[in-house]
N, CA, C and O atoms as a GROMACS GRO file, in nm:
protein
  328
    1UNK      N    1   6.960   8.647  -4.970
    1UNK     CA    2   6.849   8.725  -4.922
    1UNK      C    3   6.896   8.823  -4.813
    1UNK      O    4   6.858   8.940  -4.815
    2UNK      N    5   6.976   8.776  -4.722
    2UNK     CA    6   7.020   8.864  -4.614
    2UNK      C    7   7.116   8.972  -4.665
    2UNK      O    8   7.117   9.084  -4.614
    3UNK      N    9   7.197   8.938  -4.765
    3UNK     CA   10   7.288   9.039  -4.818
    3UNK      C   11   7.209   9.147  -4.892
    3UNK      O   12   7.246   9.264  -4.888
    4UNK      N   13   7.102   9.108  -4.958
    4UNK     CA   14   7.014   9.206  -5.022
    4UNK      C   15   6.951   9.298  -4.917
    4UNK      O   16   6.940   9.418  -4.938
    5UNK      N   17   6.911   9.242  -4.806
    5UNK     CA   18   6.858   9.324  -4.696
    5UNK      C   19   6.964   9.419  -4.642
    5UNK      O   20   6.933   9.534  -4.608
    6UNK      N   21   7.087   9.373  -4.635
    6UNK     CA   22   7.196   9.460  -4.589
    6UNK      C   23   7.217   9.577  -4.683
    6UNK      O   24   7.240   9.690  -4.638
    7UNK      N   25   7.208   9.552  -4.813
    7UNK     CA   26   7.222   9.662  -4.909
    7UNK      C   27   7.108   9.761  -4.896
    7UNK      O   28   7.128   9.882  -4.909
    8UNK      N   29   6.988   9.711  -4.870
    8UNK     CA   30   6.874   9.800  -4.850
    8UNK      C   31   6.888   9.883  -4.723
    8UNK      O   32   6.855  10.001  -4.722
    9UNK      N   33   6.936   9.823  -4.617
    9UNK     CA   34   6.959   9.896  -4.492
    9UNK      C   35   7.066  10.002  -4.512
    9UNK      O   36   7.054  10.113  -4.460
   10UNK      N   37   7.171   9.968  -4.586
   10UNK     CA   38   7.277  10.065  -4.616
   10UNK      C   39   7.219  10.184  -4.693
   10UNK      O   40   7.248  10.299  -4.660
   11UNK      N   41   7.140  10.157  -4.795
   11UNK     CA   42   7.078  10.265  -4.874
   11UNK      C   43   6.985  10.349  -4.788
   11UNK      O   44   6.982  10.471  -4.801
   12UNK      N   45   6.911  10.286  -4.701
   12UNK     CA   46   6.822  10.359  -4.612
   12UNK      C   47   6.900  10.449  -4.517
   12UNK      O   48   6.858  10.562  -4.490
   13UNK      N   49   7.012  10.400  -4.466
   13UNK     CA   50   7.094  10.480  -4.376
   13UNK      C   51   7.152  10.602  -4.446
   13UNK      O   52   7.162  10.709  -4.387
   14UNK      N   53   7.191  10.586  -4.571
   14UNK     CA   54   7.248  10.698  -4.647
   14UNK      C   55   7.141  10.799  -4.684
   14UNK      O   56   7.156  10.918  -4.658
   15UNK      N   57   7.033  10.751  -4.746
   15UNK     CA   58   6.935  10.842  -4.804
   15UNK      C   59   6.842  10.902  -4.700
   15UNK      O   60   6.827  11.024  -4.694
   16UNK      N   61   6.779  10.820  -4.620
   16UNK     CA   62   6.676  10.870  -4.529
   16UNK      C   63   6.734  10.928  -4.400
   16UNK      O   64   6.692  11.035  -4.355
   17UNK      N   65   6.829  10.856  -4.341
   17UNK     CA   66   6.878  10.897  -4.210
   17UNK      C   67   7.006  10.980  -4.215
   17UNK      O   68   7.055  11.023  -4.110
   18UNK      N   69   7.061  11.004  -4.333
   18UNK     CA   70   7.180  11.089  -4.353
   18UNK      C   71   7.295  11.053  -4.259
   18UNK      O   72   7.357  11.141  -4.200
   19UNK      N   73   7.322  10.925  -4.247
   19UNK     CA   74   7.434  10.880  -4.163
   19UNK      C   75   7.567  10.912  -4.233
   19UNK      O   76   7.576  10.906  -4.355
   20UNK      N   77   7.666  10.944  -4.154
   20UNK     CA   78   7.797  10.978  -4.210
   20UNK      C   79   7.871  10.851  -4.252
   20UNK      O   80   7.838  10.741  -4.208
   21UNK      N   81   7.971  10.869  -4.336
   21UNK     CA   82   8.053  10.755  -4.377
   21UNK      C   83   8.125  10.692  -4.258
   21UNK      O   84   8.140  10.570  -4.252
   22UNK      N   85   8.168  10.774  -4.165
   22UNK     CA   86   8.235  10.724  -4.046
   22UNK      C   87   8.141  10.633  -3.966
   22UNK      O   88   8.181  10.525  -3.923
   23UNK      N   89   8.018  10.677  -3.946
   23UNK     CA   90   7.920  10.598  -3.870
   23UNK      C   91   7.891  10.466  -3.939
   23UNK      O   92   7.888  10.361  -3.875
   24UNK      N   93   7.871  10.472  -4.068
   24UNK     CA   94   7.839  10.349  -4.143
   24UNK      C   95   7.957  10.253  -4.141
   24UNK      O   96   7.941  10.134  -4.117
   25UNK      N   97   8.077  10.307  -4.166
   25UNK     CA   98   8.196  10.222  -4.172
   25UNK      C   99   8.226  10.156  -4.038
   25UNK      O  100   8.263  10.039  -4.034
   26UNK      N  101   8.211  10.230  -3.928
   26UNK     CA  102   8.252  10.177  -3.798
   26UNK      C  103   8.140  10.111  -3.718
   26UNK      O  104   8.166  10.019  -3.641
   27UNK      N  105   8.017  10.156  -3.735
   27UNK     CA  106   7.907  10.104  -3.654
   27UNK      C  107   7.821  10.002  -3.727
   27UNK      O  108   7.781   9.901  -3.669
   28UNK      N  109   7.791  10.028  -3.854
   28UNK     CA  110   7.696   9.943  -3.925
   28UNK      C  111   7.760   9.836  -4.012
   28UNK      O  112   7.710   9.724  -4.019
   29UNK      N  113   7.869   9.870  -4.077
   29UNK     CA  114   7.925   9.780  -4.178
   29UNK      C  115   7.966   9.644  -4.123
   29UNK      O  116   7.944   9.544  -4.192
   30UNK      N  117   8.023   9.635  -4.004
   30UNK     CA  118   8.055   9.499  -3.954
   30UNK      C  119   7.930   9.409  -3.945
   30UNK      O  120   7.939   9.290  -3.971
   31UNK      N  121   7.817   9.466  -3.908
   31UNK     CA  122   7.694   9.387  -3.899
   31UNK      C  123   7.635   9.361  -4.037
   31UNK      O  124   7.578   9.254  -4.062
   32UNK      N  125   7.647   9.460  -4.126
   32UNK     CA  126   7.592   9.443  -4.260
   32UNK      C  127   7.664   9.333  -4.338
   32UNK      O  128   7.606   9.270  -4.426
   33UNK      N  129   7.791   9.312  -4.307
   33UNK     CA  130   7.865   9.202  -4.370
   33UNK      C  131   7.860   9.075  -4.284
   33UNK      O  132   7.848   8.964  -4.337
   34UNK      N  133   7.869   9.093  -4.154
   34UNK     CA  134   7.882   8.979  -4.064
   34UNK      C  135   7.759   8.891  -4.053
   34UNK      O  136   7.770   8.769  -4.051
   35UNK      N  137   7.642   8.952  -4.047
   35UNK     CA  138   7.520   8.874  -4.029
   35UNK      C  139   7.494   8.782  -4.149
   35UNK      O  140   7.469   8.663  -4.129
   36UNK      N  141   7.499   8.833  -4.274
   36UNK     CA  142   7.476   8.740  -4.386
   36UNK      C  143   7.583   8.631  -4.398
   36UNK      O  144   7.552   8.516  -4.428
   37UNK      N  145   7.708   8.667  -4.374
   37UNK     CA  146   7.815   8.568  -4.385
   37UNK      C  147   7.803   8.463  -4.274
   37UNK      O  148   7.816   8.344  -4.300
   38UNK      N  149   7.778   8.508  -4.152
   38UNK     CA  150   7.766   8.414  -4.040
   38UNK      C  151   7.646   8.322  -4.056
   38UNK      O  152   7.655   8.202  -4.029
   39UNK      N  153   7.534   8.376  -4.102
   39UNK     CA  154   7.416   8.291  -4.118
   39UNK      C  155   7.435   8.192  -4.232
   39UNK      O  156   7.389   8.078  -4.222
   40UNK      N  157   7.501   8.232  -4.339
   40UNK     CA  158   7.527   8.139  -4.450
   40UNK      C  159   7.622   8.027  -4.407
   40UNK      O  160   7.599   7.910  -4.438
   41UNK      N  161   7.727   8.063  -4.335
   41UNK     CA  162   7.821   7.961  -4.287
   41UNK      C  163   7.754   7.867  -4.186
   41UNK      O  164   7.775   7.746  -4.190
   42UNK      N  165   7.676   7.923  -4.095
   42UNK     CA  166   7.607   7.841  -3.996
   42UNK      C  167   7.511   7.744  -4.062
   42UNK      O  168   7.510   7.625  -4.029
   43UNK      N  169   7.430   7.794  -4.155
   43UNK     CA  170   7.337   7.706  -4.225
   43UNK      C  171   7.407   7.601  -4.308
   43UNK      O  172   7.364   7.486  -4.312
   44UNK      N  173   7.515   7.640  -4.374
   44UNK     CA  174   7.590   7.546  -4.456
   44UNK      C  175   7.654   7.436  -4.375
   44UNK      O  176   7.649   7.318  -4.412
   45UNK      N  177   7.716   7.474  -4.263
   45UNK     CA  178   7.779   7.372  -4.179
   45UNK      C  179   7.674   7.285  -4.110
   45UNK      O  180   7.699   7.166  -4.087
   46UNK      N  181   7.560   7.340  -4.075
   46UNK     CA  182   7.454   7.260  -4.014
   46UNK      C  183   7.403   7.156  -4.114
   46UNK      O  184   7.382   7.040  -4.078
   47UNK      N  185   7.383   7.197  -4.238
   47UNK     CA  186   7.339   7.102  -4.340
   47UNK      C  187   7.445   6.996  -4.366
   47UNK      O  188   7.413   6.879  -4.386
   48UNK      N  189   7.571   7.036  -4.365
   48UNK     CA  190   7.680   6.942  -4.387
   48UNK      C  191   7.690   6.842  -4.272
   48UNK      O  192   7.713   6.723  -4.294
   49UNK      N  193   7.674   6.890  -4.149
   49UNK     CA  194   7.685   6.802  -4.032
   49UNK      C  195   7.570   6.702  -4.024
   49UNK      O  196   7.589   6.589  -3.978
   50UNK      N  197   7.453   6.742  -4.068
   50UNK     CA  198   7.338   6.653  -4.063
   50UNK      C  199   7.318   6.576  -4.192
   50UNK      O  200   7.217   6.508  -4.209
   51UNK      N  201   7.413   6.586  -4.283
   51UNK     CA  202   7.409   6.520  -4.413
   51UNK      C  203   7.280   6.553  -4.487
   51UNK      O  204   7.214   6.465  -4.541
   52UNK      N  205   7.245   6.681  -4.488
   52UNK     CA  206   7.122   6.726  -4.549
   52UNK      C  207   7.132   6.753  -4.698
   52UNK      O  208   7.030   6.772  -4.764
   53UNK      N  209   7.250   6.756  -4.752
   53UNK     CA  210   7.266   6.783  -4.894
   53UNK      C  211   7.243   6.656  -4.974
   53UNK      O  212   7.306   6.553  -4.948
   54UNK      N  213   7.155   6.664  -5.072
   54UNK     CA  214   7.124   6.553  -5.162
   54UNK      C  215   7.088   6.425  -5.087
   54UNK      O  216   7.124   6.315  -5.128
   55UNK      N  217   7.020   6.442  -4.978
   55UNK     CA  218   6.974   6.327  -4.901
   55UNK      C  219   6.854   6.264  -4.970
   55UNK      O  220   6.773   6.335  -5.031
   56UNK      N  221   6.841   6.135  -4.961
   56UNK     CA  222   6.728   6.067  -5.025
   56UNK      C  223   6.599   6.087  -4.947
   56UNK      O  224   6.491   6.079  -5.005
   57UNK      N  225   6.608   6.114  -4.819
   57UNK     CA  226   6.489   6.122  -4.736
   57UNK      C  227   6.473   6.262  -4.677
   57UNK      O  228   6.502   6.283  -4.559
   58UNK      N  229   6.428   6.356  -4.758
   58UNK     CA  230   6.393   6.488  -4.707
   58UNK      C  231   6.508   6.583  -4.685
   58UNK      O  232   6.505   6.661  -4.590
   59UNK      N  233   6.610   6.578  -4.767
   59UNK     CA  234   6.719   6.674  -4.755
   59UNK      C  235   6.672   6.814  -4.790
   59UNK      O  236   6.573   6.832  -4.860
   60UNK      N  237   6.743   6.912  -4.742
   60UNK     CA  238   6.703   7.051  -4.763
   60UNK      C  239   6.760   7.112  -4.889
   60UNK      O  240   6.732   7.228  -4.918
   61UNK      N  241   6.838   7.039  -4.963
   61UNK     CA  242   6.899   7.094  -5.083
   61UNK      C  243   6.798   7.095  -5.196
   61UNK      O  244   6.733   6.994  -5.222
   62UNK      N  245   6.785   7.207  -5.263
   62UNK     CA  246   6.687   7.218  -5.369
   62UNK      C  247   6.744   7.184  -5.506
   62UNK      O  248   6.669   7.171  -5.602
   63UNK      N  249   6.874   7.168  -5.516
   63UNK     CA  250   6.935   7.135  -5.645
   63UNK      C  251   6.908   6.988  -5.677
   63UNK      O  252   6.915   6.904  -5.588
   64UNK      N  253   6.876   6.957  -5.802
   64UNK     CA  254   6.848   6.817  -5.836
   64UNK      C  255   6.975   6.732  -5.832
   64UNK      O  256   7.085   6.781  -5.856
   65UNK      N  257   6.957   6.607  -5.802
   65UNK     CA  258   7.068   6.512  -5.798
   65UNK      C  259   7.103   6.474  -5.941
   65UNK      O  260   7.014   6.441  -6.020
   66UNK      N  261   7.230   6.478  -5.974
   66UNK     CA  262   7.275   6.439  -6.108
   66UNK      C  263   7.282   6.288  -6.113
   66UNK      O  264   7.371   6.227  -6.054
   67UNK      N  265   7.189   6.227  -6.183
   67UNK     CA  266   7.181   6.082  -6.193
   67UNK      C  267   7.148   6.045  -6.337
   67UNK      O  268   7.033   6.014  -6.368
   68UNK      N  269   7.248   6.048  -6.427
   68UNK     CA  270   7.221   6.018  -6.568
   68UNK      C  271   7.182   5.872  -6.586
   68UNK      O  272   7.225   5.786  -6.509
   69UNK      N  273   7.099   5.842  -6.688
   69UNK     CA  274   7.050   5.706  -6.706
   69UNK      C  275   7.159   5.604  -6.735
   69UNK      O  276   7.142   5.486  -6.703
   70UNK      N  277   7.270   5.645  -6.794
   70UNK     CA  278   7.376   5.549  -6.824
   70UNK      C  279   7.451   5.504  -6.700
   70UNK      O  280   7.530   5.409  -6.707
   71UNK      N  281   7.429   5.568  -6.585
   71UNK     CA  282   7.498   5.530  -6.462
   71UNK      C  283   7.411   5.445  -6.370
   71UNK      O  284   7.456   5.406  -6.262
   72UNK      N  285   7.289   5.415  -6.410
   72UNK     CA  286   7.202   5.333  -6.326
   72UNK      C  287   7.258   5.192  -6.317
   72UNK      O  288   7.286   5.129  -6.419
   73UNK      N  289   7.276   5.143  -6.196
   73UNK     CA  290   7.326   5.008  -6.172
   73UNK      C  291   7.478   5.001  -6.161
   73UNK      O  292   7.531   4.893  -6.137
   74UNK      N  293   7.549   5.110  -6.178
   74UNK     CA  294   7.696   5.108  -6.174
   74UNK      C  295   7.747   5.073  -6.034
   74UNK      O  296   7.854   5.013  -6.021
   75UNK      N  297   7.671   5.112  -5.928
   75UNK     CA  298   7.713   5.079  -5.791
   75UNK      C  299   7.701   4.930  -5.763
   75UNK      O  300   7.771   4.877  -5.677
   76UNK      N  301   7.611   4.863  -5.835
   76UNK     CA  302   7.590   4.720  -5.816
   76UNK      C  303   7.688   4.635  -5.896
   76UNK      O  304   7.687   4.513  -5.885
   77UNK      N  305   7.772   4.697  -5.976
   77UNK     CA  306   7.869   4.624  -6.056
   77UNK      C  307   7.821   4.590  -6.194
   77UNK      O  308   7.890   4.519  -6.268
   78UNK      N  309   7.704   4.638  -6.231
   78UNK     CA  310   7.653   4.611  -6.365
   78UNK      C  311   7.726   4.697  -6.466
   78UNK      O  312   7.757   4.813  -6.440
   79UNK      N  313   7.753   4.641  -6.580
   79UNK     CA  314   7.818   4.715  -6.690
   79UNK      C  315   7.721   4.718  -6.806
   79UNK      O  316   7.679   4.613  -6.854
   80UNK      N  317   7.686   4.836  -6.850
   80UNK     CA  318   7.593   4.851  -6.961
   80UNK      C  319   7.671   4.852  -7.091
   80UNK      O  320   7.779   4.909  -7.100
   81UNK      N  321   7.616   4.790  -7.188
   81UNK     CA  322   7.680   4.788  -7.320
   81UNK      C  323   7.651   4.919  -7.392
   81UNK      O  324   7.547   4.982  -7.374
   82UNK      N  325   7.747   4.957  -7.475
   82UNK     CA  326   7.724   5.075  -7.559
   82UNK      C  327   7.810   5.185  -7.531
   82UNK      O  328   7.799   5.289  -7.595
   0.00000   0.00000   0.00000
């Protein structure tokens, strides 16, 4: 989402405000790349530190947990036939 916003800000700077390539490259581009990368890394490491990925009790990860039916009970030492 933030990288998409960065692309929109870049387009706005070129089209509406007629900023030069020098200005964009030296003044804007570090922020246009840095903010999305820094926020993604910060959020990722925060989720990793708080064990928020695939948590059973309210984790923030939206991806479903891969739990196929043939693996139910494998942690308890049960062996399914078949």
